[in-house]
C-alpha positions as CSV (number, residue, x, y, z in Angstrom):
1,M,176.1,-145.7,55.1
2,L,173.2,-143.1,54.1
3,V,174.0,-140.1,52.7
4,I,171.6,-136.8,53.5
5,P,172.1,-133.9,51.0
6,A,171.8,-130.4,53.0
7,I,169.9,-127.9,51.6
8,D,170.4,-124.6,54.3
9,I,168.0,-121.6,53.6
10,I,168.4,-117.8,54.4
11,D,165.7,-115.7,52.8
12,N,164.0,-118.7,50.7
13,K,167.7,-118.5,49.5
14,V,170.4,-121.8,49.7
15,V,173.3,-121.1,51.4
16,R,176.1,-122.3,53.8
17,L,178.1,-121.2,56.5
18,E,181.7,-121.6,57.8
19,K,181.7,-122.9,61.3
20,G,178.2,-121.8,62.0
21,E,178.9,-118.1,61.8
22,Y,176.0,-116.1,60.0
23,E,178.9,-113.8,58.2
24,S,180.5,-115.8,56.4
25,S,177.3,-117.1,55.0
26,K,177.5,-118.2,50.3
27,E,174.6,-117.8,48.6
28,Y,175.1,-120.5,45.0
29,G,172.1,-119.1,43.0
30,I,170.4,-122.5,43.8
31,D,167.1,-122.9,42.7
32,L,165.5,-125.1,45.8
33,F,162.9,-126.7,43.7
34,G,165.4,-127.4,40.9
35,Q,167.3,-128.4,43.6
36,I,165.6,-131.2,45.3
37,E,164.5,-132.3,42.0
38,H,167.7,-132.7,41.4
39,Y,168.9,-134.6,43.7
40,Q,165.2,-136.7,43.7
41,K,166.0,-137.6,40.1
42,N,169.7,-139.0,41.2
43,G,168.5,-141.3,43.7
44,F,168.3,-139.4,47.2
45,K,165.1,-140.1,48.9
46,R,165.7,-138.3,51.8
47,I,166.9,-134.7,52.9
48,H,168.2,-132.5,55.2
49,V,166.6,-128.7,55.2
50,I,167.4,-126.0,57.7
51,D,165.8,-122.6,57.9
52,L,169.1,-121.0,59.0
53,M,167.6,-117.6,60.7
54,A,165.1,-119.5,62.5
55,S,167.2,-121.4,64.6
56,K,168.9,-117.9,65.3
57,S,165.4,-116.0,66.2
58,G,162.7,-119.2,66.7
59,K,160.4,-117.9,64.3
60,I,160.5,-120.6,61.5
61,N,160.3,-118.7,57.7
62,I,159.6,-121.7,55.6
63,A,157.0,-123.5,56.8
64,N,155.2,-123.1,53.5
65,V,157.6,-123.8,51.1
66,I,158.8,-127.0,52.8
67,K,154.8,-127.4,52.4
68,A,155.0,-127.1,48.9
69,V,157.8,-129.3,48.5
70,K,156.4,-132.1,49.6
71,E,153.4,-132.0,47.4
72,I,155.3,-132.0,44.6
73,Y,158.2,-134.4,45.1
74,D,158.2,-137.8,46.8
75,V,161.4,-137.1,49.3
76,Q,161.7,-137.8,53.3
77,I,162.4,-133.9,54.7
78,Q,164.3,-133.7,58.3
79,F,163.7,-130.4,58.8
80,G,165.2,-128.2,61.5
81,G,165.7,-124.6,62.4
82,G,163.7,-122.5,65.5
83,I,161.4,-125.7,67.0
84,R,161.3,-124.1,70.5
85,S,157.7,-125.9,71.5
86,A,155.1,-128.6,70.6
87,E,152.7,-126.7,69.0
88,K,155.4,-126.0,66.3
89,V,156.1,-129.7,66.1
90,K,152.6,-130.3,65.6
91,E,152.8,-127.2,62.9
92,L,154.9,-129.3,60.6
93,F,153.7,-133.0,60.7
94,D,150.8,-131.2,60.0
95,I,152.9,-130.3,57.0
96,V,153.8,-134.0,56.3
97,V,157.6,-133.4,57.3
98,D,159.3,-136.6,58.2
99,K,161.6,-135.6,60.8
100,I,162.3,-133.4,63.3
101,I,165.5,-132.1,64.3
102,V,165.2,-130.4,68.0
103,G,168.1,-128.5,69.1
104,S,168.5,-126.0,71.3
105,L,164.6,-126.7,73.2
106,S,166.3,-130.2,74.5
107,I,169.0,-128.4,76.6
108,N,166.5,-125.0,77.3
109,N,163.1,-126.0,77.5
110,K,163.5,-129.6,79.1
111,N,159.7,-130.1,80.3
112,E,158.2,-128.7,76.2
113,F,160.4,-131.2,74.5
114,E,159.6,-134.3,77.0
115,K,156.0,-132.8,76.3
116,I,157.1,-133.5,72.4
117,L,158.3,-136.9,72.8
118,K,155.0,-137.7,74.7
119,E,153.1,-136.5,71.8
120,N,155.3,-138.0,69.0
121,D,156.8,-141.4,67.5
122,P,160.5,-140.3,69.4
123,S,161.6,-142.2,65.9
124,K,160.5,-139.3,64.6
125,I,162.4,-136.9,66.6
126,I,166.3,-136.3,66.0
127,V,168.4,-134.6,68.6
128,A,171.1,-132.3,67.3
129,V,174.3,-131.9,69.2
130,D,176.0,-129.3,68.0
131,V,180.0,-129.2,69.8
132,K,183.2,-127.7,70.3
133,G,184.9,-130.6,72.2
134,D,183.3,-131.7,74.4
135,E,180.6,-129.2,74.6
136,I,177.6,-128.5,73.4
137,F,176.0,-125.7,71.5
138,I,172.6,-123.8,70.9
139,K,170.3,-121.1,69.4
140,G,172.2,-121.6,65.8
141,W,175.4,-122.3,67.1
142,T,175.7,-118.9,69.5
143,E,175.9,-119.7,72.9
144,N,177.6,-122.7,75.2
145,S,175.2,-124.4,76.6
146,N,177.8,-126.1,79.1
147,I,176.7,-129.3,78.7
148,R,179.0,-132.6,78.1
149,L,178.0,-134.5,74.7
150,N,177.9,-137.1,76.2
151,D,175.7,-136.7,79.8
152,H,172.7,-135.4,76.7
153,I,173.3,-137.9,75.0
154,D,172.1,-140.2,77.7
155,Y,169.3,-138.1,79.3
156,C,167.8,-137.6,75.0
157,S,168.5,-141.5,75.0
158,K,166.7,-142.6,78.2
159,L,163.9,-140.2,76.7
160,G,163.3,-142.5,73.6
161,V,165.5,-140.8,71.0
162,T,167.7,-143.2,68.9
163,E,168.9,-140.5,66.4
164,F,171.5,-137.7,66.6
165,L,172.8,-135.5,64.1
166,C,176.3,-134.3,65.3
167,T,178.3,-131.3,64.0
168,D,181.8,-130.8,64.7
169,I,181.3,-126.7,64.2
170,N,185.1,-125.7,64.1
171,K,184.8,-128.4,61.1
172,D,181.7,-126.9,59.7
173,G,181.9,-125.4,55.9
174,M,185.8,-126.0,55.7
175,L,185.5,-128.9,53.7
176,Q,188.7,-129.9,55.4
177,G,187.8,-133.6,56.6
178,P,184.6,-134.0,59.3
179,N,186.0,-135.1,63.3
180,F,186.6,-138.9,62.3
181,Y,187.7,-139.5,66.4
182,L,184.4,-137.9,67.9
183,Y,181.6,-140.8,65.5
184,K,184.3,-143.0,66.4
185,K,183.7,-142.4,69.8
186,L,179.8,-141.9,70.1
187,M,179.3,-145.2,68.5
188,K,182.2,-146.8,70.4
189,D,179.7,-145.5,73.7
190,F,176.5,-145.6,72.3
191,P,176.4,-148.8,69.8
192,E,173.1,-148.9,70.0
193,L,171.9,-145.7,68.9
194,K,171.7,-144.0,65.6
195,F,174.7,-140.6,64.3
196,I,174.5,-138.8,61.7
197,A,177.9,-136.8,61.1
198,S,177.9,-133.2,59.8
199,G,180.0,-130.9,59.5
200,G,183.6,-131.3,57.1
201,I,182.8,-133.4,54.6
202,S,185.3,-132.4,51.6
203,N,185.4,-135.6,48.9
204,L,184.6,-139.0,48.5
205,A,187.2,-140.2,51.0
206,D,185.6,-139.2,53.8
207,I,182.4,-140.5,52.9
208,E,184.1,-144.0,52.0
209,K,185.8,-143.9,55.4
210,L,182.7,-143.2,57.5
211,D,181.0,-145.8,55.5
212,Q,183.7,-147.8,56.5
213,M,183.4,-147.2,59.9
214,K,180.3,-148.2,60.2
215,M,178.4,-144.5,60.5
216,Y,174.9,-144.2,59.8
217,A,173.9,-141.5,58.2
218,T,176.0,-138.3,56.9
219,V,174.7,-135.1,55.5
220,V,176.6,-133.3,52.9
221,G,176.2,-129.5,52.0
222,K,179.5,-127.5,50.8
223,A,181.3,-130.3,48.9
224,I,177.6,-130.3,46.8
225,Y,177.8,-126.8,46.2
226,E,181.4,-126.7,45.5
227,N,181.4,-129.3,43.1
228,K,183.9,-131.2,45.4
229,I,182.0,-134.8,45.2
230,E,179.4,-135.5,42.0
231,L,176.0,-136.9,43.0
232,K,176.8,-139.4,40.6
233,E,179.3,-140.7,43.0
234,L,177.0,-140.9,46.1
235,A,174.6,-142.5,44.2
236,K,175.2,-145.8,45.9
237,F,174.9,-144.0,49.0
238,A,171.1,-142.4,48.3
239,D,169.0,-145.2,49.9
């Protein structure tokens, strides 16, 4: 299983939220470039970067920052936040983002979403499915789409998408363990797809359990910043 360290950004500052609530944001006083260098030195080759304000506004604020990161460091970036058009996807790929995370657009504007998949390699598109119970939430987790999780995964996979970032919103940032039942069910229902677990990772035991389940990957954020897991413990999952 692959561990992907997470960097969530508001106003160029590294933060974490609880349950996706923006008023709960906690700033860590960490330098973005220094943190990416730290990850690289510990063997991590893929970083999860989210522009949190773009998730709400649809305007990407850190494109220049990502471009600078890619020019300096030999890391893969999977980027999410504010992806509303095929034009924006092209802009991000032009600055050498490796994978793009699409969430709300895949529900709100299916014509544009399908255009993105036709114009780009679907293996470079990750669909974010953020859930409470069995329903997907969109627009930075602020709005219930009333669409069922499995129905949407089925729709996206038929268009060629193979990789899904699945977050249990009620677990995110809470350090209480991930929703193992959710991921077991998804892997059973869609054994041919790749799922990235997100939300709730609290210690190394959580990582090891997901690994034993043969999860494709997991995103780890707050547990790193709160010193619940040391990077050296995660090194064996870095590649």
